[in-house]
C-alpha positions as CSV (number, residue, x, y, z in Angstrom):
1,X,35.2,80.4,31.0
2,X,37.2,81.7,33.8
3,X,37.0,85.2,35.5
4,X,37.8,88.1,33.3
5,X,41.3,89.6,34.1
6,X,42.1,93.1,33.4
7,X,45.1,93.9,31.0
8,X,46.6,97.1,29.6
9,X,48.2,98.1,26.3
10,X,50.7,101.1,26.6
11,X,52.4,102.9,23.7
12,X,55.7,104.6,23.9
13,X,54.2,107.9,23.3
14,X,52.2,107.6,26.7
15,X,48.9,106.5,25.3
16,X,47.2,103.8,27.4
17,X,44.4,101.4,26.6
18,X,42.6,99.4,29.3
19,X,40.9,96.1,28.3
20,X,40.9,92.4,29.4
21,X,43.4,89.5,29.1
22,X,43.3,87.0,26.2
23,X,45.7,84.3,25.4
24,X,48.7,83.4,27.5
25,X,49.1,85.2,30.8
26,X,52.0,87.6,31.1
27,X,53.7,90.6,29.7
28,X,55.0,91.2,26.1
29,X,56.6,94.0,24.2
30,X,56.9,94.8,20.5
31,X,56.2,97.3,17.7
32,X,52.4,97.9,17.5
33,X,50.9,97.8,13.9
34,X,47.5,97.3,12.6
35,X,46.2,94.9,9.9
36,X,43.0,96.0,7.9
37,X,42.0,92.2,6.7
38,X,38.5,91.1,7.6
39,X,39.5,87.5,7.7
40,X,42.7,85.5,7.9
41,X,43.6,86.0,11.3
42,X,45.2,82.5,11.5
43,X,47.5,83.3,8.6
44,X,48.4,86.7,10.2
45,X,49.3,84.9,13.5
46,X,51.7,82.4,11.8
47,X,53.3,84.9,9.2
48,X,56.9,85.0,10.3
49,X,57.1,88.6,8.9
50,X,55.3,89.8,12.0
51,X,58.3,88.7,14.4
52,X,59.0,91.6,16.8
53,X,55.6,93.1,16.3
54,X,52.1,93.1,18.0
55,X,49.2,93.0,15.6
56,X,46.0,95.1,15.9
57,X,43.2,93.6,13.9
58,X,41.0,96.4,12.8
59,X,38.0,94.0,12.1
60,X,36.1,94.0,15.5
61,X,35.2,90.2,15.7
62,X,38.1,87.9,15.6
63,X,38.0,84.1,16.1
64,X,34.7,83.4,14.6
65,X,35.7,80.5,12.6
66,X,38.3,79.2,15.1
67,X,41.6,77.5,14.6
68,X,42.5,74.7,12.1
69,X,45.9,72.9,11.3
70,X,45.3,73.6,7.4
71,X,45.5,77.3,7.5
72,X,48.8,78.0,9.2
73,X,51.5,79.8,7.3
74,X,54.4,78.3,9.4
75,X,55.0,76.1,12.2
76,X,53.7,78.4,14.9
77,X,52.8,82.1,15.7
78,X,55.7,84.5,15.6
79,X,54.3,87.8,16.6
80,X,54.9,89.0,20.2
81,X,51.3,90.1,21.0
82,X,47.7,90.1,19.6
83,X,45.2,93.0,20.0
84,X,41.4,92.6,19.2
85,X,38.2,94.4,20.0
86,X,36.5,91.0,20.8
87,X,37.9,87.4,20.7
88,X,35.1,85.2,19.8
89,X,34.9,82.4,22.7
90,X,32.7,80.1,20.7
91,X,33.8,79.6,17.2
92,X,31.6,78.1,14.5
93,X,33.1,76.2,11.7
94,X,33.3,72.5,10.7
95,X,37.1,72.6,10.3
96,X,37.7,74.5,13.8
97,X,39.5,72.4,16.3
98,X,40.1,75.1,19.0
99,X,39.2,78.6,19.9
100,X,41.6,81.6,19.3
101,X,42.1,82.0,23.1
102,X,43.2,78.4,23.4
103,X,45.5,78.7,20.3
104,X,47.1,81.8,21.8
105,X,47.6,80.1,25.3
106,X,48.9,77.0,23.5
107,X,51.7,79.0,21.9
108,X,52.6,81.5,24.6
109,X,51.1,84.7,22.8
110,X,50.0,87.4,25.1
111,X,46.9,89.4,23.9
112,X,44.5,91.9,24.8
113,X,40.8,92.5,24.0
114,X,38.0,94.9,24.9
115,X,39.7,98.1,23.7
116,X,38.7,100.4,21.1
117,X,40.7,99.3,18.2
118,X,39.4,102.0,16.0
119,X,40.8,104.5,18.2
120,X,44.2,102.7,18.3
121,X,44.3,102.2,14.6
122,X,43.6,106.1,14.1
123,X,46.2,106.9,16.6
124,X,48.8,104.7,14.8
125,X,47.8,106.0,11.5
126,X,48.3,109.7,12.7
127,X,51.3,109.0,15.0
128,X,53.0,106.1,13.5
129,X,53.7,102.5,14.5
130,X,55.7,102.5,17.7
131,X,56.9,100.2,20.5
132,X,54.2,99.1,22.9
133,X,53.6,96.6,25.7
134,X,50.8,94.4,26.7
135,X,50.6,93.5,30.4
136,X,48.2,91.3,32.4
137,X,50.5,91.7,35.4
138,X,51.6,95.3,35.8
139,X,48.6,97.5,35.3
140,X,50.3,100.8,36.5
141,X,50.1,103.2,33.5
142,X,53.3,104.9,34.3
143,X,55.4,101.9,34.7
144,X,54.1,100.2,31.5
145,X,54.7,103.3,29.5
146,X,58.2,103.5,30.7
147,X,58.7,99.8,29.7
148,X,57.4,100.6,26.3
149,X,59.8,103.5,25.9
150,X,62.7,101.4,26.9
151,X,62.1,98.6,24.5
152,X,64.4,98.3,21.5
153,X,63.3,99.5,18.1
154,X,63.2,97.1,15.1
155,X,65.4,99.5,13.1
156,X,68.6,97.8,12.4
157,X,67.8,94.5,14.2
158,X,68.3,91.1,12.6
159,X,65.0,89.5,13.2
160,X,65.5,87.1,10.4
161,X,67.9,84.9,12.3
162,X,65.0,84.2,14.8
163,X,62.6,82.7,12.0
164,X,64.9,81.2,9.4
165,X,65.3,77.4,9.1
166,X,68.4,75.9,10.6
167,X,69.4,73.7,7.7
168,X,68.5,73.2,4.1
169,X,65.4,71.1,3.3
170,X,63.3,69.9,0.4
171,X,59.6,71.1,0.2
172,X,57.3,69.0,-2.1
173,X,53.7,69.9,-0.9
174,X,51.6,71.9,-3.5
175,X,48.2,73.5,-2.9
176,X,46.6,70.2,-3.4
177,X,42.8,69.9,-3.2
178,X,42.5,73.7,-2.5
179,X,44.5,74.6,-5.6
180,X,41.6,75.2,-8.1
181,X,39.4,76.7,-5.5
182,X,42.1,79.1,-4.4
183,X,43.2,80.3,-7.9
184,X,46.1,77.9,-8.2
185,X,46.8,75.0,-10.4
186,X,47.9,71.5,-9.6
187,X,51.1,70.1,-11.4
188,X,51.8,72.7,-14.1
189,X,55.1,70.9,-15.0
190,X,57.3,73.9,-14.8
191,X,60.0,72.3,-16.8
192,X,61.4,70.6,-13.7
193,X,63.3,73.6,-12.8
194,X,65.4,73.5,-9.6
195,X,64.7,76.5,-7.4
196,X,66.7,77.5,-4.3
197,X,64.4,79.4,-2.1
198,X,66.0,81.6,0.8
199,X,64.1,81.4,3.9
200,X,64.0,84.9,5.5
201,X,60.6,83.9,7.2
202,X,59.0,82.1,4.2
203,X,55.3,81.4,4.3
204,X,54.0,77.8,3.4
205,X,51.7,79.1,0.7
206,X,54.7,80.7,-1.2
207,X,56.2,77.2,-1.1
208,X,53.0,75.7,-2.4
209,X,52.8,78.0,-5.1
210,X,56.4,77.2,-6.2
211,X,55.6,73.6,-6.1
212,X,52.3,74.3,-8.1
213,X,54.5,75.8,-10.9
214,X,56.3,72.3,-11.1
215,X,59.5,73.4,-9.4
216,X,61.8,71.3,-7.3
217,X,62.2,73.5,-4.4
218,X,65.1,73.4,-1.8
219,X,64.8,75.9,1.0
220,X,67.9,77.2,2.6
221,X,68.9,79.3,5.6
222,X,69.0,83.2,5.4
223,X,72.7,83.0,6.0
224,X,73.5,80.7,2.9
225,X,76.2,82.3,0.8
226,X,75.9,82.6,-2.9
227,X,78.6,80.0,-3.6
228,X,76.7,77.5,-1.4
229,X,73.4,78.3,-3.2
230,X,75.0,78.0,-6.5
231,X,76.6,74.5,-5.4
232,X,73.0,73.1,-5.3
233,X,72.9,73.8,-9.3
234,X,69.7,75.8,-9.1
235,X,67.9,77.2,-12.2
236,X,66.6,80.0,-10.3
237,X,66.9,81.7,-6.9
238,X,63.7,82.7,-4.9
239,X,64.0,85.3,-2.1
240,X,61.2,85.2,0.6
241,X,59.3,87.5,2.8
242,X,60.5,88.1,6.3
243,X,60.6,90.3,9.4
244,X,62.1,93.6,10.2
245,X,64.6,96.0,8.7
246,X,66.2,94.7,5.4
247,X,69.5,96.7,6.5
248,X,69.7,94.4,9.5
249,X,70.6,91.4,7.3
250,X,73.6,92.7,5.3
251,X,74.9,89.0,4.7
252,X,71.8,88.3,2.7
253,X,72.3,91.6,0.7
254,X,75.8,90.6,-0.1
255,X,74.6,87.1,-1.1
256,X,72.1,88.4,-3.5
257,X,74.6,91.0,-5.0
258,X,76.9,87.9,-5.8
259,X,74.0,86.1,-7.4
260,X,72.8,88.8,-9.6
261,X,73.3,87.9,-13.2
262,X,74.2,84.3,-12.4
263,X,70.7,83.0,-12.1
264,X,67.1,84.3,-12.5
265,X,65.9,85.9,-9.2
266,X,62.4,86.4,-7.9
267,X,61.8,88.4,-4.7
268,X,58.8,88.9,-2.5
269,X,58.4,91.4,0.3
270,X,61.6,91.4,2.3
271,X,63.1,89.5,-0.7
272,X,62.2,92.6,-2.8
273,X,63.8,95.0,-0.4
274,X,67.0,92.8,-0.4
275,X,67.1,93.1,-4.1
276,X,66.7,96.8,-4.0
277,X,69.6,97.1,-1.5
278,X,71.8,94.7,-3.6
279,X,71.3,96.9,-6.7
280,X,72.4,100.0,-4.8
281,X,68.9,101.4,-4.1
282,X,67.9,102.6,-0.6
283,X,65.2,101.4,1.9
284,X,63.3,103.4,4.3
285,X,60.7,102.9,7.3
286,X,57.0,103.6,6.5
287,X,55.0,105.6,9.0
288,X,52.6,102.9,9.9
289,X,53.4,100.1,7.3
290,X,51.1,98.2,4.8
291,X,49.3,95.3,6.5
292,X,46.1,94.0,5.1
293,X,44.5,92.0,2.2
294,X,43.0,94.9,0.3
295,X,45.7,97.2,-0.9
296,X,45.4,98.6,-4.5
297,X,48.6,98.5,-6.5
298,X,48.9,99.8,-10.2
299,X,50.7,97.6,-12.8
300,X,52.7,100.4,-14.6
301,X,53.2,98.1,-17.7
302,X,49.6,96.8,-18.1
303,X,47.9,99.8,-16.3
304,X,45.7,97.4,-14.4
305,X,45.0,97.8,-10.8
306,X,45.6,94.7,-8.5
307,X,44.0,94.3,-5.2
308,X,46.9,92.8,-3.1
309,X,47.9,91.3,0.2
310,X,50.5,93.2,2.0
311,X,52.6,93.1,5.2
312,X,55.7,95.3,5.4
313,X,57.0,98.3,7.4
314,X,59.9,99.2,5.2
315,X,59.9,100.0,1.5
316,X,62.5,100.7,-1.4
317,X,63.3,104.2,-2.5
318,X,64.8,104.5,-6.0
319,X,64.8,107.4,-8.4
320,X,61.7,109.2,-9.5
321,X,58.3,107.5,-8.8
322,X,55.6,108.6,-11.0
323,X,52.7,107.2,-9.1
324,X,49.6,106.6,-11.1
325,X,50.6,109.1,-13.7
326,X,53.2,108.2,-16.2
327,X,55.8,105.4,-16.2
328,X,59.0,106.8,-15.1
329,X,62.2,106.3,-16.9
330,X,64.4,103.3,-15.7
331,X,66.7,103.9,-12.8
332,X,70.5,103.5,-13.5
333,X,72.4,101.4,-11.1
334,X,75.8,99.6,-11.1
335,X,74.0,96.6,-12.3
336,X,72.2,98.2,-15.3
337,X,68.8,99.8,-15.6
338,X,66.1,99.1,-13.1
339,X,62.4,99.6,-14.0
340,X,59.6,100.5,-11.6
341,X,56.9,98.0,-12.5
342,X,54.2,98.6,-9.7
343,X,53.3,101.3,-7.5
344,X,50.9,101.6,-4.5
345,X,47.8,103.7,-5.2
346,X,47.5,104.5,-1.4
347,X,51.0,106.3,-1.0
348,X,53.0,105.8,-4.1
349,X,55.3,103.3,-2.4
350,X,57.5,101.2,-4.8
351,X,55.7,97.9,-5.1
352,X,57.6,96.2,-7.9
353,X,61.0,96.3,-9.8
354,X,62.4,94.6,-12.8
355,X,66.0,94.7,-14.0
356,X,66.1,95.3,-17.6
357,X,69.7,94.0,-18.0
358,X,69.5,91.0,-15.6
359,X,67.1,88.3,-15.1
360,X,65.6,89.7,-11.9
361,X,62.3,91.0,-10.7
362,X,60.5,91.5,-7.4
363,X,57.2,92.8,-5.7
364,X,56.6,94.1,-2.4
365,X,53.2,92.7,-1.9
366,X,52.2,89.0,-1.6
367,X,51.2,87.4,-4.9
368,X,50.6,84.1,-3.2
369,X,47.7,85.7,-1.4
370,X,47.3,84.0,2.0
371,X,45.1,85.7,3.1
372,X,44.1,87.9,0.2
373,X,43.0,88.1,-3.4
374,X,44.8,86.3,-6.3
375,X,45.1,89.0,-8.8
376,X,48.9,88.8,-8.9
377,X,49.3,85.0,-9.1
378,X,50.8,85.5,-12.7
379,X,54.1,86.5,-11.1
380,X,55.0,82.8,-10.3
381,X,54.6,82.1,-14.1
382,X,56.9,84.9,-14.9
383,X,59.6,83.1,-12.8
384,X,59.0,80.1,-15.1
385,X,59.4,82.2,-18.1
386,X,62.7,83.7,-16.8
387,X,64.2,80.4,-16.3
388,X,63.0,79.0,-19.6
389,X,64.6,82.0,-21.5
390,X,67.9,81.2,-19.4
391,X,67.8,77.7,-20.7
392,X,67.3,78.6,-24.4
């Protein structure tokens, strides 16, 4: 190992943490958020939904099992910075190919370690996620704080265009030999349904789960119009996860609005928010977001609690939300009635919607669970059921 180099993390509110450099040398800026998962750092690093953000891992020791090519969720890391208490320099796992530090360097990700991540997490929880800067070069507190304050907010920004695919492509890989171990199933058949998946920053494991259901999957860019999507003759439309503010992608909202009622639609995370906006509901920015693999969600219809994987800074606001109490009456929209189906037990945020008069539903969390539990894997079967009903 080389000499230890100092680094600083500065927040827009003037808070400064001093640590040491990890990853690629340099300086980076982004919205600072925290993730409560104990494992899955490799999936976190490669989740496109973190575009424009710097992630703080609350678990203190990160990098223990190294990096391997099987656990990535996209082609490369998309976050702008990585913040840990300690980056393990000597990983121990038979699948490991390189260390966390080597991986970050390889992909140009600037990081910091050696800071009190508990104090940082508490600060973000109390004061909200905010713009920050990690610097290995400029260690002057006043200058780096000023840079953080001058950094653009993610509000209204189109970050999806930075992570979406350039052109349509077929996806054929399922969960394979990991399927049964990870709660999936190989080759269910799925009626041979054709699914068009909008790539707002789609994770590989979502695509694998769609293939596990037996779907023929065509992935299309986020800017694909409704007419272009329908020209592919799909039986269903899938809307993926993705980064940033859903109001920053009005073209996606317009496409989904035009698709409502024409094909069954299933949305996850940003896809859920886009469905909400297309229906005439509203979205808002959460104080510090939901990021982790252990968030409890109540299914309002079965009264079961699901432990979920989540990664979002925005949420849907509709009509009355009853929380863990009673199931609220459906909300009335220009597209018919919309039922709240899932709610967060942490803060009553809307976690799921179902259209009662159209074949469309969505969830805010990640039922493909990578990383995370598999309580909500049934939601992919529900997509098959909707398309089967549409064919009847």
